[in-house]
C-alpha positions as CSV (number, residue, x, y, z in Angstrom):
1,M,65.2,-3.5,57.8
2,K,63.8,-5.8,55.2
3,S,60.8,-6.4,57.3
4,K,60.1,-2.7,57.7
5,L,60.4,-2.2,53.9
6,I,58.0,-4.9,53.1
7,F,55.6,-3.3,55.7
8,L,55.9,0.0,54.1
9,L,55.3,-1.4,50.6
10,L,52.2,-3.3,51.8
11,S,50.9,-0.3,53.6
12,A,51.4,1.8,50.4
13,A,49.7,-0.9,48.3
14,I,46.7,-1.0,50.7
15,F,46.5,2.9,50.7
16,W,46.6,3.1,46.9
17,S,44.1,0.3,46.5
18,C,41.8,1.9,49.0
19,G,42.3,5.3,47.5
20,N,41.4,3.9,43.9
21,H,38.6,1.9,45.3
22,T,37.1,5.1,46.7
23,A,37.6,7.0,43.5
24,D,36.2,4.1,41.5
25,K,33.0,4.2,43.6
26,T,32.4,7.8,42.6
27,T,33.6,7.7,38.9
28,I,31.4,6.5,36.2
29,T,32.4,5.6,32.7
30,F,30.3,6.7,29.7
31,W,30.9,5.7,26.1
32,A,29.5,8.1,23.6
33,I,29.4,7.9,19.8
34,G,30.1,10.3,17.0
35,A,29.9,14.1,17.1
36,E,27.7,13.9,20.1
37,G,30.5,11.9,21.8
38,E,33.0,14.7,21.0
39,Q,30.7,17.4,22.4
40,V,29.2,15.8,25.5
41,S,32.5,16.3,27.3
42,K,31.8,20.1,27.4
43,L,28.7,19.2,29.6
44,I,30.6,17.2,32.2
45,P,31.9,20.0,34.3
46,E,28.3,21.2,35.0
47,F,27.3,17.7,36.0
48,E,30.2,17.4,38.4
49,R,29.4,20.8,39.9
50,Q,25.8,19.8,40.4
51,N,27.0,16.5,41.9
52,P,30.1,17.0,44.0
53,G,32.2,14.0,44.5
54,I,30.9,12.2,41.3
55,K,33.2,12.1,38.3
56,V,32.4,11.1,34.7
57,R,35.1,9.6,32.4
58,V,33.9,9.9,28.8
59,Q,35.2,7.8,25.9
60,Q,34.3,9.0,22.3
61,I,33.8,6.1,19.7
62,P,33.2,6.8,15.9
63,W,29.9,5.5,14.6
64,T,31.6,3.2,12.1
65,A,33.3,1.3,15.1
66,A,30.7,1.7,17.7
67,H,28.6,-1.5,17.4
68,E,31.5,-3.7,17.1
69,K,33.4,-2.1,20.1
70,L,30.3,-2.5,22.3
71,I,29.9,-6.2,21.3
72,T,33.5,-6.8,21.9
73,A,33.4,-5.1,25.3
74,F,30.4,-7.3,26.2
75,A,32.3,-10.4,25.4
76,S,35.1,-9.3,27.5
77,E,33.0,-7.9,30.3
78,T,34.5,-4.5,30.0
79,L,31.4,-2.5,29.1
80,P,31.2,1.0,30.8
81,D,28.7,2.0,33.4
82,V,26.5,3.8,30.9
83,F,26.6,3.9,27.1
84,Q,25.0,5.3,24.1
85,V,23.3,3.0,21.5
86,G,21.3,3.6,18.4
87,N,17.6,3.0,18.9
88,T,17.6,-0.1,16.7
89,W,20.4,-1.6,18.8
90,V,18.4,-1.8,22.0
91,P,16.8,-5.2,21.3
92,E,20.2,-6.7,20.6
93,F,21.6,-5.6,23.9
94,E,18.6,-6.6,25.8
95,A,18.7,-10.1,24.2
96,L,22.4,-10.3,25.5
97,G,21.1,-9.5,29.0
98,T,23.4,-6.6,29.3
99,V,21.2,-3.6,29.9
100,E,19.3,-2.6,33.0
101,P,15.5,-2.1,33.0
102,L,14.8,1.5,33.9
103,D,11.1,1.5,34.7
104,D,11.6,1.8,38.5
105,Y,14.1,4.7,37.9
106,L,11.7,6.4,35.8
107,M,8.8,6.0,38.3
108,K,11.0,7.6,41.2
109,S,12.6,10.3,39.1
110,G,12.0,13.9,40.0
111,V,13.5,15.1,36.7
112,I,12.0,13.1,33.9
113,R,8.8,10.8,33.3
114,D,8.0,8.6,30.4
115,T,5.6,11.3,29.3
116,S,8.6,13.7,28.9
117,F,9.5,12.0,25.6
118,F,7.9,11.4,22.2
119,E,5.8,8.3,22.5
120,G,7.0,6.7,19.3
121,I,10.6,7.3,20.1
122,L,10.4,6.0,23.6
123,S,8.6,2.9,22.4
124,T,11.9,1.9,20.5
125,N,13.4,1.4,23.9
126,E,10.5,-0.8,25.3
127,I,10.7,-4.6,25.0
128,D,8.0,-6.8,26.6
129,G,6.6,-4.0,28.5
130,K,9.9,-2.7,30.1
131,I,11.9,0.3,29.3
132,Y,15.6,-0.3,28.7
133,G,16.9,3.0,27.3
134,I,16.2,6.8,27.6
135,P,16.2,8.7,24.3
136,W,19.0,11.2,24.3
137,Y,18.3,12.8,20.8
138,V,15.8,12.0,18.3
139,D,15.7,11.6,14.6
140,T,12.9,11.0,11.9
141,R,12.5,11.6,8.3
142,V,10.4,14.2,6.6
143,L,9.9,15.6,3.1
144,F,12.2,18.2,1.7
145,Y,10.8,20.0,-1.4
146,R,11.3,22.8,-3.8
147,T,8.5,25.3,-3.2
148,D,9.0,27.1,-6.5
149,V,8.8,23.8,-8.5
150,I,5.6,22.5,-6.9
151,E,3.9,25.9,-7.2
152,K,4.8,25.9,-10.9
153,A,3.1,22.5,-11.0
154,G,-0.1,23.9,-9.4
155,Y,0.5,22.8,-5.8
156,S,0.2,25.7,-3.2
157,S,1.1,23.3,-0.4
158,P,3.2,20.1,-0.2
159,P,1.4,16.7,-0.9
160,K,-0.6,15.3,2.0
161,T,-1.5,11.9,0.5
162,W,0.3,9.2,-1.7
163,N,-2.2,10.1,-4.5
164,E,-1.1,13.7,-4.3
165,L,2.6,12.9,-4.3
166,Y,2.2,10.8,-7.3
167,D,0.1,13.4,-9.2
168,L,2.5,16.2,-8.2
169,S,5.6,14.0,-9.5
170,K,3.8,13.4,-12.8
171,K,3.2,17.2,-13.1
172,I,6.8,18.1,-12.3
173,K,8.0,15.5,-14.7
174,A,5.7,17.0,-17.5
175,Q,7.4,20.4,-17.0
176,N,10.9,19.0,-17.7
177,P,10.9,15.4,-19.0
178,E,14.7,15.2,-18.8
179,N,14.6,15.6,-15.0
180,Y,12.8,13.7,-12.3
181,A,10.4,14.7,-9.4
182,F,11.1,12.4,-6.5
183,F,14.6,11.0,-5.2
184,L,14.0,7.4,-4.1
185,P,17.5,6.0,-3.8
186,T,17.5,2.2,-4.5
187,N,20.6,1.7,-2.3
188,E,18.8,2.7,0.8
189,W,16.3,0.5,2.7
190,L,14.5,3.3,4.6
191,P,11.9,4.6,2.0
192,F,10.6,1.0,1.4
193,I,10.3,0.1,5.1
194,L,8.7,3.6,5.8
195,F,6.0,3.3,3.2
196,G,5.3,-0.2,4.2
197,I,4.8,0.8,7.9
198,Q,2.7,3.7,6.7
199,N,0.5,1.2,4.8
200,G,-0.1,-0.8,8.0
201,S,2.5,-3.6,7.5
202,A,4.1,-5.2,10.6
203,L,6.9,-6.3,8.3
204,L,7.2,-9.5,10.2
205,K,4.6,-12.0,11.5
206,N,4.2,-14.9,13.9
207,N,5.9,-13.3,16.9
208,D,8.4,-11.7,14.5
209,S,9.7,-15.0,13.4
210,Y,8.8,-15.0,9.6
211,G,9.0,-12.2,7.0
212,D,5.7,-10.7,5.9
213,F,7.0,-8.5,3.0
214,S,4.9,-10.4,0.5
215,G,1.8,-9.6,2.6
216,K,-0.7,-7.3,1.2
217,P,0.2,-4.0,3.0
218,F,3.9,-4.1,2.3
219,R,3.4,-5.4,-1.3
220,E,1.0,-2.5,-2.0
221,A,3.5,0.0,-0.7
222,F,6.3,-1.5,-2.8
223,E,4.2,-1.5,-5.9
224,Y,3.4,2.2,-5.3
225,L,7.0,3.1,-5.0
226,A,7.9,0.9,-8.1
227,K,5.7,3.1,-10.2
228,Y,8.0,6.0,-9.7
229,Y,10.9,4.1,-11.4
230,Y,8.7,2.6,-14.0
231,D,7.1,6.0,-15.0
232,G,10.4,7.9,-15.0
233,L,9.6,9.9,-11.9
234,A,12.6,8.8,-9.8
235,P,16.1,8.0,-11.1
236,K,17.1,4.3,-11.1
237,D,20.8,5.0,-11.5
238,M,22.3,6.3,-8.3
239,Q,25.6,7.1,-10.1
240,A,23.6,9.9,-11.9
241,V,23.1,11.6,-8.5
242,M,26.6,12.1,-7.1
243,N,25.8,15.3,-5.2
244,I,22.2,15.6,-4.0
245,Y,22.6,19.3,-3.1
246,Q,23.6,20.1,-6.7
247,A,20.9,17.9,-8.1
248,F,18.3,19.7,-5.8
249,T,19.5,23.1,-6.9
250,E,19.3,22.2,-10.5
251,A,15.7,20.6,-10.0
252,Y,17.1,17.3,-11.3
253,F,14.7,16.1,-8.6
254,S,12.5,18.4,-6.4
255,M,11.5,16.2,-3.5
256,L,13.3,13.8,-1.2
257,I,12.7,12.2,2.1
258,T,15.6,12.8,4.5
259,G,16.6,13.7,8.1
260,P,17.3,16.8,10.3
261,W,21.1,16.9,9.5
262,N,20.1,18.0,6.0
263,V,18.5,21.2,7.3
264,T,22.1,22.4,8.2
265,E,23.4,21.1,5.0
266,M,21.0,22.7,2.7
267,K,21.5,26.0,4.6
268,N,25.2,25.7,4.1
269,R,25.5,24.1,0.6
270,L,22.6,25.5,-1.5
271,P,23.4,28.8,-3.1
272,A,21.9,32.0,-1.8
273,Q,19.4,32.3,-4.5
274,M,18.0,28.9,-3.4
275,Q,17.5,29.6,0.3
276,N,13.9,30.8,-0.1
277,K,13.0,28.0,-2.5
278,W,12.9,25.0,-0.3
279,M,11.0,23.9,2.8
280,T,10.3,20.8,4.9
281,A,6.9,19.0,5.5
282,P,5.5,16.1,7.4
283,L,5.2,12.8,5.2
284,P,2.2,12.3,3.0
285,S,-0.1,9.4,4.0
286,P,-1.7,6.5,2.1
287,D,-5.1,7.7,3.4
288,S,-6.8,10.8,4.6
289,V,-4.9,10.9,8.0
290,Y,-2.2,13.5,7.8
291,P,0.7,13.2,8.3
292,G,1.6,9.5,7.6
293,Y,3.9,7.7,9.9
294,S,7.7,8.0,9.9
295,L,10.3,5.9,11.5
296,A,11.2,6.5,15.2
297,G,15.0,7.1,15.1
298,G,17.8,8.6,17.1
299,S,20.0,7.5,20.0
300,S,19.4,6.4,23.5
301,I,21.4,5.9,26.7
302,V,21.4,2.6,28.6
303,I,22.9,1.4,31.9
304,N,25.2,-1.6,32.0
305,K,23.3,-4.3,33.9
306,N,26.4,-5.4,35.6
307,S,27.6,-1.9,36.7
308,G,28.0,-1.4,40.4
309,K,27.1,2.3,40.0
310,K,23.6,2.2,38.6
311,N,22.3,4.9,40.7
312,L,25.2,7.3,39.7
313,A,24.6,6.4,36.1
314,W,21.0,7.2,36.4
315,K,21.8,10.6,37.9
316,F,23.9,11.2,34.8
317,I,21.0,10.2,32.5
318,E,18.7,12.5,34.4
319,F,21.3,15.3,33.9
320,L,21.4,14.7,30.1
321,S,17.6,14.5,29.9
322,S,16.9,17.8,31.8
323,H,15.3,20.6,29.9
324,E,18.3,23.0,30.3
325,I,21.0,20.4,29.2
326,Q,18.9,19.2,26.3
327,Y,18.6,22.7,25.0
328,R,22.3,23.5,25.6
329,F,23.2,20.3,23.6
330,Y,21.0,21.2,20.8
331,N,22.8,24.5,20.4
332,Q,26.1,22.6,20.6
333,V,25.5,19.9,17.9
334,S,22.0,20.5,16.5
335,A,20.9,17.0,17.7
336,L,17.2,17.2,18.0
337,P,15.9,17.2,21.6
338,S,14.2,14.0,22.9
339,V,12.4,16.0,25.6
340,K,9.3,17.5,24.2
341,S,9.3,20.6,26.4
342,V,12.6,21.9,24.7
343,W,10.7,22.2,21.5
344,D,9.0,25.3,23.0
345,E,12.3,27.2,23.0
346,P,12.5,29.9,20.5
347,A,15.5,28.4,18.6
348,L,13.3,25.4,17.7
349,K,9.8,26.8,17.8
350,N,10.7,29.7,15.5
351,D,12.7,27.6,13.0
352,K,10.5,27.1,10.0
353,Y,12.4,24.0,8.9
354,M,12.1,22.4,12.4
355,Q,8.3,22.6,12.6
356,A,7.8,19.7,10.3
357,F,10.0,17.5,12.4
358,Y,8.1,18.4,15.6
359,V,4.9,17.4,13.9
360,Q,6.3,14.2,12.4
361,L,8.0,13.2,15.8
362,N,4.5,13.0,17.3
363,R,3.6,10.4,14.5
364,T,6.3,7.8,14.4
365,K,6.6,4.0,14.6
366,A,9.4,1.7,15.6
367,T,10.7,-1.1,13.5
368,P,10.6,-4.6,14.8
369,K,12.4,-5.0,18.0
370,I,14.4,-8.0,17.4
371,P,18.3,-8.4,17.3
372,E,18.2,-9.5,13.6
373,W,16.4,-6.6,12.3
374,E,19.4,-4.6,11.0
375,Q,20.8,-7.8,9.3
376,I,17.5,-8.0,7.5
377,V,17.3,-4.3,6.3
378,F,21.0,-3.8,5.5
379,A,21.7,-7.2,3.7
380,K,18.4,-7.7,1.8
381,I,15.9,-4.9,1.3
382,Q,17.9,-2.5,-0.8
383,Q,19.2,-5.4,-2.9
384,Y,15.7,-6.4,-3.9
385,A,14.7,-2.6,-4.4
386,E,17.5,-2.4,-7.1
387,F,16.2,-5.6,-8.8
388,V,12.7,-4.2,-9.1
389,A,13.8,-0.7,-10.2
390,A,15.8,-2.4,-13.0
391,K,13.0,-4.7,-13.8
392,K,15.2,-7.8,-13.1
393,L,12.4,-9.1,-10.9
394,T,8.7,-8.3,-10.5
395,V,7.6,-6.9,-7.1
396,E,5.9,-10.2,-6.3
397,E,9.1,-12.1,-7.1
398,A,11.3,-9.9,-5.2
399,L,9.2,-9.9,-2.0
400,K,8.9,-13.6,-2.1
401,E,12.6,-14.0,-2.2
402,L,12.9,-11.3,0.5
403,D,10.6,-13.3,2.8
404,S,12.6,-16.5,2.0
405,D,15.9,-14.6,2.9
406,T,14.3,-13.2,6.1
407,D,13.0,-16.6,7.2
408,K,16.5,-18.0,6.9
409,I,18.0,-15.2,9.1
410,L,15.2,-15.8,11.7
411,E,15.6,-19.5,11.8
412,K,17.4,-19.4,15.3
413,R,14.7,-17.1,16.6
414,R,12.0,-19.6,15.6
415,W,13.9,-22.4,17.3
416,I,14.1,-20.4,20.6
417,L,10.5,-19.3,20.4
418,E,9.4,-23.0,19.8
419,K,11.4,-24.2,22.8
420,E,9.8,-21.5,25.0
421,G,6.3,-22.4,23.7
422,K,5.8,-18.9,22.1
423,L,5.4,-20.2,18.6
């Protein structure tokens, strides 16, 4: 009797194990972040209908915890088969050796090609000539401005050059000296990096192993922006701008650089009488080439290099990258499509606020593709911007210190490059 019971238990265990092993072979895990993570589950039934026998298990992660959770999962070898990352995270996960190169998949795909995507956005996923991520949705920054205010200042169209932006700002300020023209938050790194890139700065030098912020291109850009604080054209005190929508409505400032989410916010938060008094435009340029560059942002999807289901994971990426699904996803969450063909859909093509984003997405650049980049920008750049705006440091002093801080952060990178003979 006892032998029979043991046999039955073993048989059941083997059956359960085999059953789960079979299910495991056809179930892929996907970690998605933020609002997109909440909404992507609505698309899964369609993927499973198109791919009978394949299941997708989605886990949603808030943006505030996503990076830490992914790093923890890497350390414990519990990363999912496929996962979402911010574009600037790709170099870090590539350096960890945990993301699969996707060039062969792209070459064989009947659904997507590298030409399906905006070139600048795709390049954020390219390291040493290999593609490690596929853009899921895109993001960049453009100019939001008050049409009525700039018209009163004598401009029938938004500024196309740095000189025009500065001239317009002075004329707006002259109309109402108590207000400002251009919102340049000192507690954000993005405007300073963006203008530096526009002016031709690579930001780092010597194989991205030293800071190059005191180099001429970045220094000129920083000096240009500093004039807005020194001349009273941009507020220095961020406490004075507690609500940007109210400040924009009251013309406390009339221009700001921001992203696509604020199209919806402006539509929802500005009063009715303001809805025909604002517009978006591509960014002005330091020279005659319009528009100037903006940053290539957004979010991408990568495949776990150690996954045993890479082909299934790729099928899922193809599904999320298809024209139909990209368009459906845009309608669900307003995340800008990474696939260029979707921008021909009426909901995007006929949206007057979206036209500037499409133009700008065709002219973007990636930030340096090194794991340490976010540590540099979040820990240091905005700190020195605040010092310069408050005249605690000159631009030259601030950028020398910024280079020094950056060099310390990149010390380990230099050591590795020297050992590899690349420095």
